[in-house]
C-alpha positions in Angstrom: 105.1 8.5 36.9 106.7 6.7 33.9 109.4 4.1 33.3 112.0 6.8 32.9 111.3 8.2 36.3 111.6 4.7 37.8 114.9 4.2 36.0 116.2 7.4 37.5 115.1 6.4 41.0 116.8 3.0 40.6 120.0 4.5 39.3 120.1 7.0 42.2 119.4 4.3 44.7 122.0 2.0 43.3 124.7 4.7 43.1 124.4 5.1 46.9 124.4 1.4 47.8 128.1 0.7 47.9 129.3 3.0 50.7 131.9 1.2 52.7 130.6 2.5 56.0 127.0 1.6 55.2 128.1 -1.8 54.0 129.9 -2.5 57.2 127.0 -1.3 59.4 124.4 -3.2 57.3 126.5 -6.4 57.4 126.7 -6.1 61.2 122.9 -5.7 61.4 122.4 -8.8 59.1 124.8 -10.8 61.1 122.7 -10.1 64.3 119.6 -11.2 62.4 121.5 -14.3 61.2 122.5 -15.1 64.7 118.9 -15.1 65.8 118.0 -17.3 62.8 120.8 -19.8 63.4 120.1 -20.0 67.1 116.4 -20.7 66.4 117.2 -23.3 63.7 119.7 -25.0 66.1 116.9 -25.4 68.6 114.5 -26.5 65.9 116.8 -29.5 65.1 115.7 -31.1 68.4 112.1 -29.8 68.5 108.7 -31.1 67.4 106.8 -29.7 64.5 104.8 -27.2 66.5 107.8 -25.7 68.2 109.8 -25.8 65.0 107.0 -23.8 63.3 107.5 -20.9 65.8 111.3 -21.2 65.5 111.1 -20.8 61.8 109.0 -17.7 61.8 109.6 -15.8 65.1 113.2 -14.9 64.3 112.1 -13.4 61.0 109.7 -11.0 62.7 112.2 -10.1 65.4 114.7 -9.5 62.6 112.2 -7.2 61.0 112.3 -5.0 64.0 116.1 -4.9 63.9 116.0 -4.2 60.2 113.6 -1.3 60.6 115.9 0.3 63.1 118.8 -0.2 60.7 116.6 1.1 57.8 115.9 4.4 59.7 119.7 5.1 59.8 120.3 4.0 56.2 117.4 6.2 54.9 118.6 9.2 56.8 122.1 8.6 55.5 120.8 8.3 52.0 118.8 11.5 52.4 121.9 13.4 53.6 123.9 12.0 50.6 121.2 13.1 48.1 121.2 16.6 49.7 125.0 16.5 49.8 125.0 17.2 53.5 126.6 14.0 54.7 127.5 14.4 58.4 129.2 11.0 59.0 127.6 7.8 60.3 128.8 8.4 63.9 126.9 11.7 64.3 124.0 10.2 62.3 123.8 7.3 64.8 123.7 9.6 67.8 121.0 11.7 66.1 118.9 8.6 65.0 119.2 6.0 67.7 116.1 7.1 69.5 113.9 7.0 66.4 115.6 3.7 65.2 114.9 2.0 68.6 111.3 3.3 68.7 110.6 2.2 65.1 111.5 -1.4 66.0 108.4 -1.5 68.3 106.2 -1.4 65.2 106.9 -5.1 64.9 105.6 -5.9 68.4 102.0 -6.2 67.3 103.1 -8.4 64.4 105.0 -10.7 66.9 101.9 -10.8 69.1 99.7 -11.7 66.2 102.1 -14.5 65.2 102.1 -15.9 68.7 98.3 -16.0 68.6 98.4 -17.9 65.3 101.0 -20.2 66.8 98.9 -20.8 69.9 95.8 -21.6 67.8 97.9 -24.0 65.7 98.9 -25.7 69.0 95.3 -26.6 69.6 95.2 -28.5 66.4 98.4 -30.4 67.2 96.9 -31.2 70.6 93.7 -32.6 69.0 95.9 -34.7 66.7 97.4 -36.4 69.7 94.0 -37.7 71.0 94.3 -41.5 71.4 92.9 -43.5 68.5 91.0 -40.6 67.0 93.9 -38.2 66.6 94.8 -39.0 63.0 91.1 -38.9 61.9 90.5 -35.6 63.6 93.7 -34.1 62.2 92.4 -35.1 58.7 89.0 -33.6 59.2 90.3 -30.4 60.8 93.2 -29.9 58.4 91.5 -26.7 57.0 92.4 -24.9 60.3 96.2 -25.5 60.2 96.2 -24.7 56.4 94.6 -21.3 57.1 96.9 -20.6 60.1 100.0 -21.5 58.0 98.7 -19.2 55.3 98.2 -16.4 57.8 101.8 -16.8 58.9 103.0 -16.4 55.3 100.7 -13.4 54.7 102.1 -11.9 57.9 105.6 -12.2 56.4 104.5 -10.3 53.3 102.8 -7.7 55.4 106.0 -7.3 57.4 108.0 -6.6 54.2 105.4 -4.0 53.1 105.7 -2.4 56.6 109.5 -2.2 56.3 109.2 -0.5 52.9 106.4 2.0 53.7 106.7 2.8 57.4 110.5 3.0 57.8 110.9 6.1 55.7 108.2 7.8 57.8 110.3 7.3 61.0 113.5 8.3 59.1 112.3 11.4 57.3 110.0 13.0 59.8 110.8 14.5 63.2 110.7 11.9 65.9 107.7 13.5 67.7 105.7 13.2 64.5 106.9 9.8 63.3 104.5 7.7 65.2 102.2 5.0 63.8 99.1 6.6 65.3 99.4 10.0 63.5 97.3 11.1 60.6 100.3 9.9 58.4 99.5 6.3 59.3 96.2 6.6 57.4 98.2 7.1 54.2 100.3 3.9 54.5 97.8 2.1 52.2 97.3 5.1 49.9 98.8 4.8 46.4 99.0 1.1 47.0 99.7 0.2 43.4 102.7 2.5 42.9 104.1 1.5 46.3 103.7 -2.1 45.4 105.5 -1.6 42.0 108.4 0.2 43.7 108.4 -2.5 46.4 108.9 -5.2 43.8 111.6 -3.1 42.1 113.4 -2.5 45.4 113.0 -6.2 46.5 114.1 -7.8 43.3 117.9 -7.6 43.9 117.4 -8.8 47.5 115.3 -11.8 46.4 117.8 -12.6 43.7 120.7 -12.4 46.2 118.8 -14.5 48.7 118.1 -17.2 46.1 121.7 -17.4 44.8 123.2 -17.3 48.3 120.7 -19.9 49.7 121.4 -22.3 46.8 125.2 -21.9 47.4 124.7 -22.4 51.1 122.6 -25.5 50.5 125.1 -27.0 48.1 127.9 -26.4 50.6 126.1 -27.9 53.6 124.8 -30.9 51.7 127.8 -31.5 49.4 131.1 -30.3 50.8 130.4 -30.1 54.5 127.4 -32.3 55.1 127.2 -33.6 58.7 124.7 -35.3 60.9 126.2 -33.9 64.0 124.0 -31.1 65.3 126.9 -29.1 66.8 128.9 -29.3 63.5 125.8 -28.3 61.6 125.3 -25.2 63.7 129.0 -24.3 63.3 128.7 -24.7 59.5 125.7 -22.3 59.5 127.6 -19.7 61.5 130.6 -19.8 59.3 128.5 -19.6 56.1 126.3 -16.8 57.6 129.2 -14.4 57.9 130.0 -14.0 54.1 126.2 -14.5 53.5 125.6 -11.3 55.5 128.3 -9.3 53.7 127.2 -10.3 50.2 123.5 -9.5 51.1 124.2 -6.0 52.5 124.2 -4.1 49.1 120.8 -5.3 48.2 119.4 -4.5 51.7 120.8 -0.9 51.3 119.2 -0.7 47.9 115.9 -1.8 49.3 115.8 1.0 51.9 117.1 3.5 49.3 114.1 2.6 47.1 111.8 2.9 50.2 113.0 6.5 50.6 112.5 7.2 46.9 109.0 5.8 47.0 108.2 7.9 50.2 109.4 11.1 48.6 107.6 10.4 45.3 104.2 9.7 47.0 104.4 12.7 49.3 105.9 15.2 46.9 103.6 14.7 44.0 100.6 12.8 45.4 98.3 13.8 42.6 100.7 12.5 39.9 101.3 9.0 41.1 
């Protein structure tokens, strides 16, 4: 694989990222993810550090399951478009909802692992509340919370990799074969370098969009519509989240299109990648 081939893959993925139907469906999916994030953040405003930690990360992993189900339909739609056999999103949804729902369960182990990390972190917070010795013990044992926070961040990176690598397997294989426990699952880490390169390529527009939109949202909430009232803050987040989701949808579609391209490349010519 060379740069020219990557360029062709990117061009093909970008050309099929602006379908009105897919943009609407993707925007709706992102809005649902946004609602979970906003709800969790609103609870976090009145919570302590330990609870706020879970409220910051848990909606991300739950959103990952929702995005994987969305990605199954987007990748199947992209496959049909490339093959010029587009059957319409309505029929595609009826044909794909079972696989989309089942794929979301891939994130259940990730959620359970995170909850374990959160529970362990709670022990350190409990130790820090010991009368008189709490601050001293928290300083001595700070390595533990550091490693647990690092584990949560690594779990986020792993979730992104899972979205990129596993979603096409559910989308492009028959449902009965598209399970995580098949022989195919042993290949998820094969050709890691090329998968990682294409992941970075597919993720770049999404990260750029997230940075620009987040900066604009921060400038809005802290400049134009800053408020110390919690109810008003939540309302501001909700109103900003709607255009946020719409503007983010093209890069999400591109991400899953590149996931499909990477899947096909690795499985069609495994000896050449």
